[in-house]
C-alpha positions as CSV (number, residue, x, y, z in Angstrom):
1,M,-10.4,134.5,113.9
2,P,-7.9,137.2,112.8
3,E,-4.4,136.8,114.3
4,E,-4.4,140.4,115.6
5,I,-7.3,139.5,118.1
6,K,-5.6,138.8,121.4
7,K,-8.3,139.5,123.9
8,L,-11.9,138.3,124.6
9,W,-14.3,140.5,126.5
10,V,-17.5,139.1,128.0
11,A,-20.4,141.0,129.6
12,V,-21.7,137.9,131.3
13,P,-19.2,135.0,131.7
14,H,-19.9,131.5,130.4
15,P,-17.9,128.2,130.4
16,D,-17.8,128.3,126.6
17,A,-16.1,131.7,126.7
18,D,-13.4,130.3,129.0
19,R,-12.9,127.3,126.6
20,L,-12.6,129.7,123.6
21,A,-10.1,131.9,125.4
22,R,-8.0,128.8,126.4
23,G,-8.1,127.3,123.0
24,R,-7.2,130.5,121.2
25,R,-4.8,131.8,124.0
26,L,-6.8,134.9,124.4
27,K,-6.7,137.2,127.4
28,L,-10.1,137.0,129.1
29,N,-11.5,139.9,131.2
30,Y,-13.8,137.8,133.4
31,S,-13.7,134.0,134.0
32,Y,-16.7,131.9,134.8
33,Q,-15.1,130.6,138.0
34,S,-14.5,134.2,139.2
35,F,-18.1,135.1,138.1
36,R,-19.6,132.3,140.2
37,K,-17.7,133.3,143.3
38,R,-18.5,137.0,143.0
39,N,-22.2,136.3,142.4
40,N,-22.7,133.7,145.1
41,K,-25.6,135.1,147.1
42,I,-24.7,133.3,150.3
43,L,-21.2,134.8,150.2
44,Q,-22.6,138.2,149.5
45,K,-25.0,138.0,152.4
46,K,-22.2,137.1,154.8
47,Y,-20.4,140.3,153.7
48,L,-23.6,142.4,153.9
49,G,-24.5,141.3,157.4
50,D,-27.4,143.3,158.9
51,L,-27.9,145.2,155.7
52,T,-29.7,142.2,154.2
53,P,-33.0,140.4,155.2
54,R,-32.7,137.6,157.8
55,W,-31.7,134.3,156.2
56,T,-30.4,130.8,156.9
57,I,-28.6,128.2,154.9
58,I,-30.7,125.1,154.2
59,K,-28.9,122.2,155.8
60,G,-30.1,119.3,153.8
61,R,-33.4,117.7,152.9
62,E,-34.6,117.3,156.5
63,H,-34.2,121.0,157.2
64,L,-36.0,121.7,154.0
65,N,-38.9,119.4,154.9
66,D,-39.2,121.2,158.3
67,L,-39.5,124.5,156.5
68,I,-42.2,123.0,154.2
69,K,-44.2,121.6,157.2
70,S,-43.9,125.0,159.0
71,K,-45.8,126.7,156.1
72,G,-43.9,129.8,157.1
73,D,-43.3,132.9,155.2
74,G,-40.2,133.5,153.1
75,Y,-38.4,132.5,150.0
76,I,-36.2,129.6,149.1
77,K,-33.3,130.8,146.9
78,R,-30.4,129.2,145.2
79,A,-26.9,130.6,145.9
80,E,-26.5,131.0,142.2
81,G,-29.3,132.5,140.2
82,S,-30.8,135.8,138.8
83,G,-33.9,137.3,137.5
84,G,-36.2,135.3,139.8
85,Y,-35.0,132.0,138.4
86,A,-34.5,129.5,141.2
87,V,-36.6,131.6,143.7
88,F,-39.6,129.9,145.3
89,K,-42.0,130.8,148.1
90,V,-41.7,128.4,151.0
91,S,-45.5,127.9,151.0
92,E,-45.4,126.7,147.3
93,I,-42.4,124.3,147.1
94,K,-44.0,121.1,148.4
95,N,-45.2,119.9,145.1
96,N,-43.3,122.3,142.8
97,R,-41.9,120.2,140.0
98,Q,-39.4,122.8,138.8
99,F,-38.0,123.2,142.3
100,N,-37.6,119.5,142.8
101,Q,-36.0,119.1,139.4
102,L,-33.5,121.8,140.2
103,L,-32.8,120.4,143.6
104,Q,-32.0,117.0,142.1
105,Q,-29.9,118.3,139.2
106,Q,-27.7,120.6,141.2
107,E,-24.1,119.7,141.9
108,N,-23.1,119.4,145.5
109,S,-21.3,122.7,145.5
110,V,-24.5,124.7,144.8
111,R,-26.4,125.6,148.0
112,W,-29.8,126.9,148.9
113,Y,-30.9,129.3,151.6
114,C,-34.2,130.6,153.1
115,E,-34.7,134.4,153.2
116,E,-37.5,136.2,155.1
117,T,-40.1,138.1,153.1
118,V,-39.6,141.9,153.0
119,V,-42.6,143.9,151.9
120,G,-41.8,147.1,150.0
121,T,-40.8,148.6,146.7
122,P,-37.9,147.0,144.7
123,Y,-35.2,149.3,143.4
124,S,-31.7,148.9,142.1
125,I,-28.6,151.0,141.6
126,Q,-26.3,150.7,138.6
127,C,-22.5,151.0,139.1
128,L,-19.2,151.0,137.3
129,K,-15.9,150.0,138.8
130,E,-12.7,151.3,137.2
131,G,-9.6,150.6,139.2
132,N,-10.3,151.3,142.8
133,T,-13.1,153.7,141.9
134,I,-16.8,152.9,142.0
135,K,-19.3,155.2,140.3
136,I,-23.1,155.0,140.8
137,F,-24.5,156.1,137.5
138,G,-28.1,154.8,137.7
139,F,-31.1,154.5,140.0
140,A,-34.2,152.5,139.0
141,K,-37.5,151.4,140.4
142,Q,-38.0,147.8,139.4
143,R,-41.0,146.1,138.0
144,V,-41.3,142.6,139.5
145,T,-44.0,140.1,138.8
146,E,-45.2,137.2,141.1
147,G,-42.9,138.7,143.8
148,K,-39.7,137.4,142.1
149,H,-39.5,137.8,138.3
150,F,-37.8,141.0,137.0
151,S,-39.8,142.4,134.0
152,G,-38.6,145.9,133.7
153,A,-37.7,149.2,135.4
154,E,-38.4,152.9,135.5
155,I,-35.1,154.8,135.3
156,L,-35.2,157.6,138.0
157,D,-33.4,160.9,138.3
158,L,-30.1,160.0,140.1
159,R,-30.7,163.0,142.4
160,Q,-33.4,161.0,144.0
161,L,-30.7,158.8,145.4
162,R,-30.4,160.6,148.8
163,G,-31.0,160.2,152.5
164,V,-31.1,156.6,153.9
165,V,-31.0,155.1,150.4
166,K,-27.8,156.8,149.5
167,V,-26.1,156.1,152.8
168,Q,-27.1,152.4,152.8
169,S,-26.1,152.0,149.1
170,I,-22.6,153.3,149.8
171,K,-22.4,151.2,153.0
172,S,-23.3,148.1,150.9
173,L,-20.6,148.9,148.3
174,R,-18.0,149.1,151.1
175,R,-19.0,145.8,152.6
176,L,-19.1,144.0,149.2
177,Y,-15.7,145.5,148.2
178,P,-13.8,142.2,148.9
179,L,-15.9,140.6,146.1
180,L,-15.1,143.5,143.8
181,K,-11.3,143.4,144.2
182,G,-9.8,142.9,140.8
183,Y,-13.1,143.4,139.0
184,E,-13.5,146.0,136.2
185,G,-16.9,146.8,134.7
186,F,-20.5,147.2,135.3
187,F,-22.6,145.8,138.1
188,G,-25.9,146.4,140.0
189,I,-27.3,146.1,143.5
190,D,-31.0,145.2,144.2
191,F,-32.8,146.3,147.3
192,I,-36.2,146.7,148.9
193,L,-37.4,150.0,150.4
194,K,-40.1,149.4,153.1
195,K,-42.9,151.9,153.8
196,N,-41.2,152.9,157.1
197,G,-38.1,154.0,155.1
198,E,-36.0,151.0,156.1
199,M,-33.9,149.6,153.3
200,K,-32.7,146.0,152.9
201,I,-30.1,144.9,150.3
202,L,-31.2,141.7,148.5
203,E,-28.2,141.0,146.2
204,A,-25.5,142.2,143.9
205,N,-25.3,141.2,140.3
206,I,-21.6,141.6,139.5
207,R,-21.9,141.7,135.7
208,L,-23.6,143.7,133.0
209,T,-27.3,143.8,134.2
210,A,-30.6,144.0,132.2
211,V,-30.8,147.7,133.2
212,T,-27.2,148.7,132.4
213,I,-27.6,149.5,128.7
214,P,-31.1,151.2,129.2
215,T,-29.6,153.4,131.9
216,L,-26.6,154.4,129.8
217,L,-28.9,155.3,126.9
218,N,-31.3,157.2,129.2
219,N,-28.3,159.2,130.6
220,M,-26.9,159.8,127.1
221,A,-30.2,161.3,125.9
222,G,-30.6,163.5,129.0
223,S,-33.8,161.8,129.9
224,V,-35.6,161.2,133.2
225,G,-38.1,158.5,133.9
226,S,-37.5,156.3,130.8
227,K,-39.2,152.9,131.1
228,F,-37.4,149.7,130.2
229,R,-39.7,146.7,129.5
230,E,-38.7,143.1,128.9
231,D,-40.3,140.5,126.7
232,N,-43.0,142.5,124.9
233,K,-45.1,141.3,122.0
234,E,-44.5,143.4,118.9
235,A,-48.2,144.4,118.8
236,N,-47.9,146.0,122.3
237,I,-44.9,148.2,121.5
238,K,-45.8,151.9,121.6
239,K,-44.6,154.5,119.1
240,D,-42.2,156.2,121.5
241,E,-40.4,152.9,122.4
242,M,-37.0,152.0,121.1
243,V,-36.5,148.3,120.5
244,L,-33.2,147.3,122.1
245,T,-33.2,143.5,121.6
246,V,-35.2,140.9,119.8
247,D,-35.8,137.4,121.0
248,M,-36.3,135.6,117.6
249,S,-37.2,132.3,119.2
250,N,-40.2,133.6,121.1
251,N,-40.8,136.7,118.9
252,L,-40.5,139.1,121.9
253,R,-38.7,142.4,122.3
254,D,-37.0,144.4,125.1
255,T,-37.9,148.1,124.8
256,L,-37.1,151.5,126.2
257,S,-39.6,154.3,126.2
258,S,-38.9,158.1,126.5
259,G,-39.2,159.8,129.8
260,R,-39.2,163.6,130.5
261,Q,-36.8,165.3,128.1
262,S,-34.8,168.5,128.5
263,G,-35.4,169.3,124.8
264,S,-37.9,168.6,122.1
265,L,-36.4,165.4,120.7
266,N,-37.5,162.0,122.1
267,L,-35.2,159.4,123.4
268,T,-34.8,157.5,120.1
269,Q,-34.1,160.7,118.1
270,K,-31.6,162.0,120.5
271,I,-29.6,158.7,120.5
272,L,-29.7,158.3,116.8
273,K,-28.7,161.9,116.3
């Protein structure tokens, strides 16, 4: 590593990045310890209060067994997790091998909670924090499979962020601000919009999210309604889709397709230009 490099910037922190920074005496923008605290969903829910769905901390194996026996509605979620990983329906965890393995492998500091099911349409906002200023630069309708796995999003016109959604989004940012103190960079907030117009905040992802880069590209191209898709087979990619990333292990691609344009150029042409 060249001697003139004095800093290490990470979009999503990792213990290896911390070790590299310590070993090379590099200034690190975001440590893994800080990342874990800011993204702890239980801590977030305590700050969000009535803005989030009803939930309860799972107090040991006996409490968990009672939930299983009740066959009630809801989801079991790990305090640390994202993208639907470590999220399980209460009605499906009894003989779920993956859940039991995770439960046994977790260190004592990692906790689980049960959250009520909220039926509605999943959305997210994309934000940037610089100093004490937070800017909302993106609004997206999420595509979620099996009720928990994020698989893509439609990037909406930011002017659609209005009414209750705008008010509640701003309120959630204010409540989560203690977790954002000292943080600089991108983050996102996921929420559910019910048919009756009620909005419930699910979680904040205080890091670069899967929709951050697609939203920035969409905005740069002056596009509305671009669609971001995760894990596509090459044969299924359409002509108007830009390949953003390639998973060489599984031969899958993340893509972004053009939405409505203000000019004649499509998304890819505008960005390359």
